[in-house]
SEGU-81046 format. One line per field, with one value per residue: y, x, z of N, C-alpha, C in turn; residue number from 1; residue in one letter. Coordinates in pm, 1 decimal. Example, Ala and Ser with C-alpha at 12.3 -4.5 7.8 and 13.67 -1.06 7.14 Angstrom:
2
n_c2 c(-569.0|-225.0) $
n_c1 c(1319.0|1285.0) $
n_c3 c(780.0|708.0) $
ca_c2 c(-450.0|-106.0) $
ca_c1 c(1230.0|1367.0) $
ca_c3 c(780.0|714.0) $
c_c2 c(-330.0|3.0) $
c_c1 c(1320.0|1290.0) $
c_c3 c(780.0|787.0) $
k c(1|2) $
r c(A|S) $
//
This chain:
71
n_c2 c(-1025.7|-848.8|-591.9|-298.8|-311.0|-478.5|-533.3|-436.2|-611.2|-851.6|-758.0|-770.3|-997.1|-1134.6|-991.4|-1083.3|-1395.5|-1443.0|-1393.0|-1495.1|-1789.3|-1700.2|-1617.2|-1771.6|-1876.0|-1733.5|-1545.1|-1399.0|-1289.3|-1157.2|-960.5|-843.8|-771.7|-503.7|-253.0|-189.4|-19.0|236.9|354.8|614.0|896.2|1038.7|1341.8|1471.5|1281.5|1296.8|1557.9|1552.7|1423.4|1564.9|1770.6|2103.1|2022.8|2134.0|2163.9|2156.7|2010.1|1711.1|1638.8|1626.6|1410.4|1203.8|1190.9|1078.8|836.0|725.6|696.9|543.8|292.4|219.9|146.2) $
n_c1 c(702.1|487.4|377.9|326.7|220.7|-15.7|-331.0|-614.9|-806.7|-628.7|-423.5|-534.9|-668.4|-390.8|-363.7|-564.8|-462.5|-241.3|-398.7|-567.7|-449.8|-256.4|-463.4|-694.4|-1023.4|-1255.8|-1147.9|-991.1|-1239.6|-1373.4|-1164.1|-1153.0|-1360.5|-1324.0|-1294.4|-1495.5|-1691.8|-1897.0|-2295.1|-2466.8|-2511.4|-2381.7|-2353.2|-2546.4|-2768.0|-2698.3|-2774.2|-3031.2|-3107.7|-3056.4|-3192.2|-3364.6|-3235.7|-3071.7|-2782.2|-2773.2|-3049.3|-2908.2|-2722.7|-2896.9|-3075.1|-2876.8|-2787.3|-3044.5|-3044.1|-2804.5|-2889.5|-3109.6|-2933.6|-2801.8|-2999.6) $
n_c3 c(-1282.0|-1432.5|-1336.5|-1420.0|-1648.0|-1581.1|-1647.6|-1453.6|-1336.7|-1357.6|-1134.5|-942.8|-897.4|-880.0|-621.3|-435.2|-434.1|-303.8|-46.5|-28.2|-11.8|261.2|489.1|462.8|318.1|456.1|641.8|413.3|281.4|559.2|554.7|254.0|294.2|495.1|301.7|132.3|-15.8|81.0|43.5|-67.9|95.6|296.2|434.8|383.4|482.0|736.3|791.8|740.4|987.2|1174.8|1149.3|1278.4|1516.3|1832.7|1993.2|2229.3|2244.6|2162.6|2318.5|2555.5|2447.3|2462.2|2720.5|2823.4|2717.0|2816.0|3039.0|3047.4|2991.3|3213.4|3411.6) $
ca_c2 c(-1008.8|-759.4|-523.2|-211.1|-359.8|-564.8|-473.8|-346.0|-710.9|-898.7|-706.1|-779.6|-1164.5|-1131.7|-976.9|-1230.6|-1531.1|-1498.2|-1339.7|-1622.5|-1893.5|-1655.5|-1576.6|-1884.2|-1809.0|-1665.0|-1473.6|-1308.1|-1272.5|-1017.3|-840.9|-774.3|-655.1|-413.8|-220.1|-214.9|143.7|253.9|371.1|730.7|1037.5|1050.8|1420.0|1512.1|1228.7|1425.4|1711.1|1569.7|1314.5|1622.4|1920.3|2119.6|2006.9|2232.5|2123.9|2072.1|1910.3|1643.7|1603.3|1567.0|1316.1|1103.5|1156.3|978.2|725.0|643.8|681.3|419.5|228.1|242.7|95.1) $
ca_c1 c(566.5|449.6|215.5|303.8|110.3|-89.9|-510.4|-670.8|-832.7|-498.1|-374.9|-644.5|-624.2|-230.0|-317.5|-636.2|-452.4|-164.4|-442.7|-675.1|-334.5|-263.5|-553.0|-837.6|-1130.9|-1373.4|-1076.1|-1028.8|-1345.1|-1321.2|-1003.8|-1186.5|-1532.0|-1321.4|-1248.6|-1610.5|-1699.6|-2079.8|-2344.2|-2568.3|-2515.4|-2380.5|-2333.2|-2751.7|-2820.8|-2673.1|-2825.7|-3227.6|-3164.8|-3003.6|-3246.0|-3332.9|-3209.8|-2947.8|-2634.6|-2859.5|-3125.0|-2803.0|-2663.5|-3027.4|-3056.0|-2726.0|-2773.4|-3126.8|-2999.6|-2728.0|-2997.9|-3174.4|-2841.5|-2740.1|-3076.3) $
ca_c3 c(-1262.9|-1539.7|-1273.8|-1433.7|-1746.4|-1572.4|-1602.3|-1294.0|-1341.9|-1329.1|-1035.6|-811.6|-908.7|-832.9|-512.7|-397.2|-445.9|-150.9|136.1|-3.4|136.3|394.7|540.0|410.7|208.4|566.2|626.8|311.1|292.8|621.8|466.3|159.5|339.6|515.8|175.5|52.0|-11.3|125.2|-82.7|-7.0|80.2|481.3|464.6|399.3|562.9|843.5|820.0|789.4|1096.8|1304.3|1111.8|1391.3|1698.5|1867.9|2067.4|2406.2|2274.3|2164.2|2483.8|2640.7|2477.1|2527.6|2908.5|2866.2|2685.8|2967.3|3222.2|3069.1|3016.9|3335.6|3467.9) $
c_c2 c(-893.8|-642.9|-384.3|-230.2|-454.6|-465.5|-471.3|-531.9|-850.8|-861.7|-743.6|-922.3|-1174.7|-1147.4|-1043.6|-1379.4|-1545.7|-1407.9|-1465.8|-1763.2|-1854.4|-1673.1|-1698.4|-1791.0|-1714.0|-1548.2|-1352.3|-1215.0|-1138.3|-966.5|-733.7|-661.4|-493.9|-249.1|-131.4|-69.8|124.6|321.4|510.3|839.5|1103.7|1213.8|1484.3|1392.6|1300.5|1457.2|1670.6|1471.2|1457.6|1793.4|1967.4|2063.9|2081.2|2118.6|2052.1|1979.7|1734.6|1586.4|1590.5|1433.3|1148.1|1095.2|1135.1|845.1|660.9|618.7|514.2|283.7|124.7|168.9|-18.5) $
c_c1 c(575.3|387.6|271.9|188.3|1.4|-230.8|-543.7|-752.1|-728.9|-430.8|-487.4|-683.3|-530.5|-243.5|-425.5|-536.8|-358.0|-237.8|-515.1|-565.8|-319.5|-395.1|-709.9|-891.0|-1264.0|-1240.4|-1022.0|-1150.9|-1424.6|-1259.7|-1091.5|-1307.6|-1485.3|-1266.4|-1348.9|-1665.1|-1844.4|-2113.2|-2426.7|-2473.5|-2488.5|-2386.8|-2491.6|-2797.6|-2803.9|-2737.2|-2954.6|-3206.5|-3115.0|-3117.0|-3320.6|-3363.2|-3081.0|-2856.4|-2735.3|-2970.3|-3000.5|-2770.0|-2810.2|-3044.8|-2975.6|-2761.0|-2897.0|-3130.3|-2892.1|-2788.9|-3053.2|-3056.8|-2783.4|-2874.0|-3054.3) $
c_c3 c(-1312.9|-1459.9|-1308.7|-1585.6|-1785.9|-1592.6|-1469.6|-1216.6|-1303.2|-1173.5|-897.4|-828.1|-827.0|-685.2|-339.5|-362.3|-335.8|-50.8|112.0|107.9|254.6|511.0|552.9|337.0|345.0|583.6|536.0|270.7|366.3|551.5|383.1|215.9|386.5|446.9|79.1|111.0|-13.3|31.3|29.5|22.7|253.7|548.8|482.9|443.8|659.8|859.2|815.5|960.8|1233.5|1293.4|1233.6|1464.0|1732.0|1939.3|2182.9|2363.5|2252.3|2265.8|2548.7|2604.6|2454.3|2689.4|2892.2|2783.6|2740.3|3007.4|3193.5|3023.9|3151.1|3434.5|3484.3) $
k c(1|2|3|4|5|6|7|8|9|10|11|12|13|14|15|16|17|18|19|20|21|22|23|24|25|26|27|28|29|30|31|32|33|34|35|36|37|38|39|40|41|42|43|44|45|46|47|48|49|50|51|52|53|54|55|56|57|58|59|60|61|62|63|64|65|66|67|68|69|70|71) $
r c(M|A|I|P|K|A|T|P|A|E|I|K|E|R|G|I|E|P|L|A|K|A|L|G|L|V|G|L|V|R|F|L|Q|Q|F|E|L|G|S|G|D|Y|T|W|D|R|E|E|W|L|K|G|L|T|V|S|D|V|V|K|E|I|E|S|R|R|E|K|Q|N|C) $
//
């Protein structure tokens, strides 16, 4: 098996075949989903979500949600 000279597509195909045999198709899909790249910019999104909030505000929100869960 000449992996160093193989194209990325060939390497992917050679890797997927044994996984499909070992895990079955559903298992293979679940395995591959663990490595999907996300999209967007988490850092920017987080800054938007937390804009203007203090640590105290966040703690109060957490406590409020915990109280609602315990009701």
